[in-house]
C-alpha positions, 0 to 999 in steps of 0.5 A: 499500499502506497503511503497515499492509499493509506491516507485515503484509508484512513480518511475513509473512517466512519469516525470524524475523530480519525479523519481530523487527527490524520489531517491535523496530526498525519498531513499537518494540515492548518485549522484554517484548511476547509477540510479540516474546519468541516471535519472539526464541526463534523466530530462534535456534532456526529460520531462517538463524541456527541453519542458519549457526551449525551449520556451526561448528566447536569452534575458532569458525571455519567448517567448510571455510574455506581462511582466516578470509577465504575462500572468500567468503562463507561463512567466519569473517569473513563468517558473523560479519558475517552474525549481526550483521545477523541479530540472533543472540543476542550472548551466544551463546558460538558468536558470541564463539567466532567473533569470538575466531577471528578475533582470534586470527589477529593471531598470524599474518596480522592481526597481519602486517597491523597490525605492517606498518602496512598501510593500505587494509584499512577494509572488513575492521576496521570489520566485525571491529570491528562484530562483535567489539563486538557479541559483547561483546568490546569490552574485548579488548585486540586491538580497540585495535589495530584502532581504531588502524588504522582512524583512521590512515586519516584521515591517509591520506585513505582511501587503499587499495592495493587501489583503485590507491592512491586513496581508497576509498568501500567502505572508509570506509562499512565504517569507519563501520559499524564505528564506529556499533556502538561504545558511547559509551566507545569514541568518543574524540576519535580515532574521531570525527575519523575519522568525521568524515573518512570522512563528508566524503569520502562526502558532501562531497568526493564525492557519494553520489548520483553515486557520483563515487569514485576507482577503480582502474577509472579512474573506472568506478563499482560498479553496487552504488552504484544499487541497493538490496542485502542483504546486502553483505560488504566493499562498500557502497551508498547504503543501507549508508551511510545506515544507518551515518549513521542509527545515528551520528546523522548523517543531518542531514548535508547531503551525505546529503539527495540520497540520502534523497531518492533512497530516499523516491522508490525506493518502488515502486507496492506500498509497497515497495522492490526490492533485489538479493541480488548475492552469492547464489550465493556466501554461505548459502542460508538468506538466502532468495529473491528475496522476502526479499531485497525484505522485507530491503532494505525494511526497512532502507529504512523504518528509515532513513527513520524515522530522519529522523522522515519517514513510511516 
């Protein structure tokens, strides 16, 4: 498949978000381009973004949930994470309401987690940080506590109580995803040290290709690591780590190169990448079918390789 054919295949997607990200991030078309302008308005009015936001209540929480975290993966926390992936309008007041509804939970669950200094929740804090900043809440003072919780994980070595008190690669990966979304002013020395620490765990102390990270399952690694998945939630895989590194401009780290080589060689004979949607039955159906999953992971893989200035 030629690169033009690959682009055409992405632009044939029924998901407006895929078409928009192809135009703006892969082809670098400006927001003023008529085709970009059209698809931007289309994706806010049609497809998964409005379908998911339609289920939000006036409080900012999603209807039918038991808490902001349950059920997985349709409650507020997970739906907000998807808003970032889909490229919802960050100025949409519904996104701000959704992020605030989780931050407001500090009065109860989240506050207890912070006050008790519960370690091992890096996946949660990283995701919350990502969508709160995306929604324009970077000046909310409560995010200072979230950042503090994440940066303190350097002291624990990214150990997680839910991973048998061993270092958690998913937590470190999700922390990088959160840090990658920060504006420059929020990347303090403590944040920079946490980024360096998480990269060391993922790329140097252990191996992103081997996925030889400690697990409470006595060394049994998750099969997710060797696949290309979309969407993921508190989990991580090679592609999600590479995406975070790309945004942080850290793909030149030596430990990332084997995974980049693997990603480049994983392209199929049709010029695409094969992907899986491991939680399809538990999240929003509007995200699409297998064909759309292939397009999502293909787009993301191409964007990572583009960041290395390697032909995608």
